[in-house]
The first five atom37 places (N, CA, C, CB, O) and aatype in JSON, in Angstrom:
{
  "aatype": [20, 20, 20, 20, 20, 20, 20, 20, 20, 20, 20, 20, 20, 20, 20, 20, 20, 20, 20, 20, 20, 20, 20, 20, 20, 20, 20, 20, 20, 20, 20, 20, 20, 20, 20, 20, 20, 20, 20, 20, 20, 20, 20, 20, 20, 20, 20, 20, 20, 20, 20, 20, 20, 20, 20, 20, 20, 20, 20, 20, 20, 20, 20, 20, 20],
  "atom_mask": [
    [1, 1, 1, 1, 1],
    [1, 1, 1, 1, 1],
    [1, 1, 1, 1, 1],
    [1, 1, 1, 1, 1],
    [1, 1, 1, 1, 1],
    [1, 1, 1, 1, 1],
    [1, 1, 1, 1, 1],
    [1, 1, 1, 1, 1],
    [1, 1, 1, 1, 1],
    [1, 1, 1, 1, 1],
    [1, 1, 1, 1, 1],
    [1, 1, 1, 1, 1],
    [1, 1, 1, 1, 1],
    [1, 1, 1, 1, 1],
    [1, 1, 1, 1, 1],
    [1, 1, 1, 1, 1],
    [1, 1, 1, 1, 1],
    [1, 1, 1, 1, 1],
    [1, 1, 1, 1, 1],
    [1, 1, 1, 1, 1],
    [1, 1, 1, 1, 1],
    [1, 1, 1, 1, 1],
    [1, 1, 1, 1, 1],
    [1, 1, 1, 1, 1],
    [1, 1, 1, 1, 1],
    [1, 1, 1, 1, 1],
    [1, 1, 1, 1, 1],
    [1, 1, 1, 1, 1],
    [1, 1, 1, 1, 1],
    [1, 1, 1, 1, 1],
    [1, 1, 1, 1, 1],
    [1, 1, 1, 1, 1],
    [1, 1, 1, 1, 1],
    [1, 1, 1, 1, 1],
    [1, 1, 1, 1, 1],
    [1, 1, 1, 1, 1],
    [1, 1, 1, 1, 1],
    [1, 1, 1, 1, 1],
    [1, 1, 1, 1, 1],
    [1, 1, 1, 1, 1],
    [1, 1, 1, 1, 1],
    [1, 1, 1, 1, 1],
    [1, 1, 1, 1, 1],
    [1, 1, 1, 1, 1],
    [1, 1, 1, 1, 1],
    [1, 1, 1, 1, 1],
    [1, 1, 1, 1, 1],
    [1, 1, 1, 1, 1],
    [1, 1, 1, 1, 1],
    [1, 1, 1, 1, 1],
    [1, 1, 1, 1, 1],
    [1, 1, 1, 1, 1],
    [1, 1, 1, 1, 1],
    [1, 1, 1, 1, 1],
    [1, 1, 1, 1, 1],
    [1, 1, 1, 1, 1],
    [1, 1, 1, 1, 1],
    [1, 1, 1, 1, 1],
    [1, 1, 1, 1, 1],
    [1, 1, 1, 1, 1],
    [1, 1, 1, 1, 1],
    [1, 1, 1, 1, 1],
    [1, 1, 1, 1, 1],
    [1, 1, 1, 1, 1],
    [1, 1, 1, 1, 1]
  ],
  "atom_positions": [
    [[5.71, -22.68, 9.9], [6.55, -21.88, 9.07], [5.82, -21.58, 7.76], [7.9, -22.58, 8.82], [5.11, -22.44, 7.24]],
    [[5.97, -20.37, 7.24], [5.41, -20.02, 5.94], [6.38, -20.47, 4.86], [5.14, -18.49, 5.84], [7.58, -20.21, 4.93]],
    [[5.83, -21.16, 3.84], [6.65, -21.69, 2.76], [6.03, -21.31, 1.42], [6.81, -23.23, 2.87], [4.83, -21.52, 1.21]],
    [[6.83, -20.74, 0.52], [6.38, -20.44, -0.84], [7.11, -21.39, -1.79], [6.65, -18.94, -1.22], [8.34, -21.46, -1.79]],
    [[6.34, -22.12, -2.6], [6.92, -22.98, -3.63], [6.77, -22.26, -4.96], [6.23, -24.39, -3.66], [5.66, -21.88, -5.35]],
    [[7.88, -22.06, -5.66], [7.88, -21.37, -6.95], [8.27, -22.36, -8.03], [8.85, -20.15, -6.94], [9.34, -22.97, -7.96]],
    [[7.41, -22.52, -9.04], [7.71, -23.47, -10.11], [6.99, -23.05, -11.38], [7.31, -24.9, -9.7], [5.82, -22.65, -11.34]],
    [[7.69, -23.15, -12.52], [7.0, -22.86, -13.77], [6.03, -24.0, -14.11], [8.02, -22.66, -14.92], [5.02, -23.78, -14.78]],
    [[6.33, -25.21, -13.66], [5.5, -26.38, -13.96], [4.72, -26.81, -12.72], [6.37, -27.55, -14.48], [5.28, -26.94, -11.63]],
    [[3.43, -27.02, -12.9], [2.58, -27.45, -11.77], [1.32, -28.08, -12.35], [2.23, -26.25, -10.82], [0.9, -27.71, -13.45]],
    [[0.69, -29.03, -11.63], [-0.55, -29.63, -12.14], [-1.58, -28.56, -12.48], [-1.13, -30.61, -11.1], [-1.63, -27.52, -11.81]],
    [[-2.39, -28.77, -13.5], [-2.78, -30.08, -14.03], [-1.84, -30.66, -15.08], [-4.13, -29.97, -14.62], [-2.08, -31.76, -15.57]],
    [[-0.76, -29.93, -15.45], [0.21, -30.56, -16.34], [0.74, -31.82, -15.68], [1.38, -29.58, -16.69], [0.83, -31.89, -14.45]],
    [[1.09, -32.8, -16.49], [1.6, -34.07, -15.96], [3.09, -34.19, -16.25], [0.84, -35.27, -16.56], [3.53, -33.92, -17.36]],
    [[3.84, -34.58, -15.26], [5.27, -34.76, -15.43], [5.96, -34.89, -14.09], [5.87, -33.61, -16.23], [5.33, -34.77, -13.03]],
    [[7.26, -35.13, -14.15], [8.03, -35.34, -12.93], [8.11, -34.13, -12.03], [9.39, -35.78, -13.28], [7.9, -34.23, -10.82]],
    [[8.43, -32.97, -12.62], [8.55, -31.76, -11.8], [7.21, -31.43, -11.15], [9.04, -30.57, -12.66], [7.15, -31.1, -9.97]],
    [[6.15, -31.53, -11.93], [4.81, -31.22, -11.42], [4.47, -32.13, -10.23], [3.75, -31.38, -12.53], [3.97, -31.66, -9.21]],
    [[4.73, -33.41, -10.38], [4.43, -34.37, -9.31], [5.29, -34.11, -8.07], [4.65, -35.81, -9.8], [4.81, -34.2, -6.95]],
    [[6.56, -33.77, -8.27], [7.46, -33.53, -7.15], [7.07, -32.27, -6.37], [8.89, -33.4, -7.64], [7.04, -32.29, -5.14]],
    [[6.76, -31.2, -7.07], [6.39, -29.95, -6.39], [5.06, -30.12, -5.66], [6.3, -28.78, -7.42], [4.9, -29.67, -4.53]],
    [[4.1, -30.79, -6.31], [2.8, -31.04, -5.67], [2.98, -31.92, -4.43], [1.82, -31.71, -6.66], [2.38, -31.65, -3.38]],
    [[3.8, -32.96, -4.53], [4.05, -33.84, -3.39], [4.75, -33.12, -2.25], [4.87, -35.03, -3.82], [4.43, -33.34, -1.08]],
    [[5.7, -32.26, -2.59], [6.39, -31.48, -1.56], [5.41, -30.55, -0.85], [7.54, -30.67, -2.17], [5.45, -30.42, 0.38]],
    [[4.55, -29.89, -1.61], [3.54, -29.02, -1.01], [2.62, -29.78, -0.07], [2.72, -28.35, -2.08], [2.31, -29.3, 1.02]],
    [[2.18, -30.96, -0.49], [1.32, -31.8, 0.35], [2.04, -32.21, 1.64], [0.86, -33.05, -0.43], [1.46, -32.12, 2.72]],
    [[3.29, -32.65, 1.52], [4.05, -33.08, 2.7], [4.26, -31.93, 3.68], [5.4, -33.66, 2.28], [4.12, -32.11, 4.89]],
    [[4.59, -30.76, 3.16], [4.78, -29.6, 4.03], [3.48, -29.18, 4.7], [5.35, -28.42, 3.22], [3.46, -28.87, 5.9]],
    [[2.37, -29.18, 3.94], [1.07, -28.82, 4.52], [0.65, -29.84, 5.57], [-0.01, -28.73, 3.42], [0.13, -29.47, 6.63]],
    [[0.87, -31.11, 5.3], [0.53, -32.17, 6.27], [1.35, -32.04, 7.54], [0.75, -33.55, 5.65], [0.9, -32.45, 8.62]],
    [[2.56, -31.47, 7.43], [3.42, -31.27, 8.6], [3.07, -29.99, 9.36], [4.88, -31.22, 8.16], [3.7, -29.67, 10.37]],
    [[2.05, -29.27, 8.87], [1.57, -28.09, 9.6], [2.11, -26.76, 9.11], [1.91, -28.24, 11.01], [1.86, -25.73, 9.73]],
    [[2.83, -26.76, 8.0], [3.36, -25.5, 7.47], [2.31, -24.78, 6.64], [4.62, -25.77, 6.63], [1.42, -25.41, 6.07]],
    [[2.42, -23.47, 6.56], [1.52, -22.64, 5.74], [2.16, -22.52, 4.36], [1.26, -21.22, 6.39], [3.07, -21.72, 4.16]],
    [[1.67, -23.31, 3.42], [2.27, -23.41, 2.09], [1.43, -22.66, 1.06], [2.42, -24.88, 1.67], [0.2, -22.71, 1.09]],
    [[2.1, -21.95, 0.15], [1.45, -21.34, -1.0], [2.32, -21.63, -2.21], [1.24, -19.8, -0.81], [3.54, -21.61, -2.13]],
    [[1.66, -21.91, -3.35], [2.36, -22.24, -4.58], [2.18, -21.1, -5.58], [1.84, -23.58, -5.17], [1.09, -20.57, -5.73]],
    [[3.27, -20.74, -6.25], [3.25, -19.71, -7.28], [3.77, -20.34, -8.57], [4.1, -18.46, -6.88], [4.85, -20.92, -8.59]],
    [[2.99, -20.21, -9.66], [3.36, -20.84, -10.92], [2.86, -20.01, -12.1], [2.8, -22.26, -10.98], [1.96, -19.19, -11.97]],
    [[3.48, -20.25, -13.27], [2.96, -19.67, -14.5], [2.16, -20.69, -15.29], [4.1, -19.11, -15.36], [1.63, -20.37, -16.36]],
    [[2.07, -21.92, -14.79], [1.31, -22.97, -15.47], [-0.19, -22.65, -15.44], [1.59, -24.35, -14.83], [-0.73, -22.33, -14.38]],
    [[-0.85, -22.73, -16.6], [-2.29, -22.48, -16.6], [-3.03, -23.63, -15.92], [-2.81, -22.3, -18.04], [-2.52, -24.74, -15.84]],
    [[-4.21, -23.34, -15.44], [-5.02, -24.39, -14.81], [-6.12, -23.8, -13.96], [-4.15, -25.31, -13.98], [-6.26, -22.58, -13.85]],
    [[-6.89, -24.68, -13.35], [-8.01, -24.22, -12.52], [-7.53, -23.68, -11.17], [-8.99, -25.37, -12.3], [-6.42, -23.96, -10.73]],
    [[-8.4, -22.91, -10.53], [-8.13, -22.45, -9.18], [-8.1, -23.68, -8.28], [-9.21, -21.41, -8.69], [-8.96, -24.55, -8.37]],
    [[-7.11, -23.75, -7.42], [-6.95, -24.92, -6.57], [-6.45, -24.5, -5.2], [-5.97, -25.93, -7.21], [-5.75, -23.5, -5.06]],
    [[-6.82, -25.26, -4.2], [-6.32, -25.05, -2.84], [-5.78, -26.35, -2.27], [-7.43, -24.49, -1.94], [-5.61, -26.47, -1.06]],
    [[-5.52, -27.32, -3.12], [-5.01, -28.62, -2.69], [-3.62, -28.85, -3.21], [-5.93, -29.74, -3.14], [-3.46, -28.82, -4.43]],
    [[-2.63, -29.07, -2.45], [-2.65, -29.12, -0.99], [-2.51, -27.74, -0.35], [-1.55, -30.02, -0.49], [-2.5, -27.61, 0.87]],
    [[-2.39, -26.71, -1.19], [-2.19, -25.34, -0.71], [-2.76, -24.39, -1.75], [-0.68, -25.04, -0.43], [-2.99, -24.79, -2.89]],
    [[-2.99, -23.12, -1.39], [-3.43, -22.17, -2.41], [-2.42, -22.07, -3.55], [-3.65, -20.77, -1.77], [-1.21, -22.01, -3.33]],
    [[-2.93, -22.07, -4.78], [-2.08, -21.98, -5.97], [-2.35, -20.64, -6.65], [-2.34, -23.17, -6.96], [-3.48, -20.34, -7.04]],
    [[-1.31, -19.84, -6.79], [-1.4, -18.54, -7.45], [-0.85, -18.71, -8.86], [-0.62, -17.43, -6.65], [0.35, -18.93, -9.04]],
    [[-1.71, -18.61, -9.86], [-1.31, -18.76, -11.26], [-1.08, -17.36, -11.83], [-2.39, -19.55, -12.09], [-2.02, -16.6, -12.04]],
    [[0.18, -17.05, -12.08], [0.57, -15.69, -12.42], [0.28, -15.28, -13.86], [2.02, -15.52, -12.16], [0.28, -14.09, -14.17]],
    [[0.03, -16.25, -14.72], [-0.38, -15.93, -16.08], [0.67, -15.23, -16.91], [-1.58, -15.11, -16.05], [0.33, -14.47, -17.82]],
    [[1.93, -15.46, -16.64], [3.0, -14.86, -17.43], [3.05, -15.5, -18.8], [4.35, -14.99, -16.72], [2.77, -16.69, -18.95]],
    [[3.41, -14.73, -19.79], [3.52, -15.24, -21.16], [4.88, -15.91, -21.33], [3.34, -14.1, -22.2], [5.9, -15.24, -21.46]],
    [[4.9, -17.23, -21.33], [6.12, -17.98, -21.54], [5.74, -19.37, -22.0], [6.99, -18.03, -20.25], [4.82, -19.99, -21.47]],
    [[6.45, -19.86, -22.99], [6.23, -21.22, -23.46], [6.82, -22.18, -22.43], [6.87, -21.45, -24.88], [8.0, -22.09, -22.1]],
    [[5.99, -23.09, -21.93], [6.46, -24.07, -20.97], [7.06, -25.27, -21.71], [5.32, -24.52, -20.04], [6.68, -25.54, -22.85]],
    [[7.97, -26.0, -21.08], [8.53, -27.19, -21.71], [7.41, -28.15, -22.13], [9.5, -27.88, -20.76], [6.5, -28.42, -21.35]],
    [[7.48, -28.65, -23.34], [6.46, -29.58, -23.81], [5.2, -28.88, -24.3], [6.09, -30.54, -22.72], [4.18, -29.53, -24.51]],
    [[5.26, -27.57, -24.5], [4.08, -26.82, -24.93], [3.22, -26.46, -23.74], [3.25, -27.64, -25.93], [3.62, -26.64, -22.59]],
    [[2.04, -25.93, -24.02], [1.06, -25.57, -22.99], [1.3, -24.18, -22.45], [1.1, -26.56, -21.85], [0.56, -23.72, -21.58]]
  ]
}
């Protein structure tokens, strides 16, 4: 199944939401699903556990950054 995870918070930021979304993506990918993550959180290009699309929208994230 194709799955899109949408979250304003995602690693490399550290926090509960970031860890939960990353863990969910890993679990879904490990189960054989085609996962892609979409976020406005800045960070490096990543494909672990799934491709991460960083949309670069201008918005202050909780806690700064």
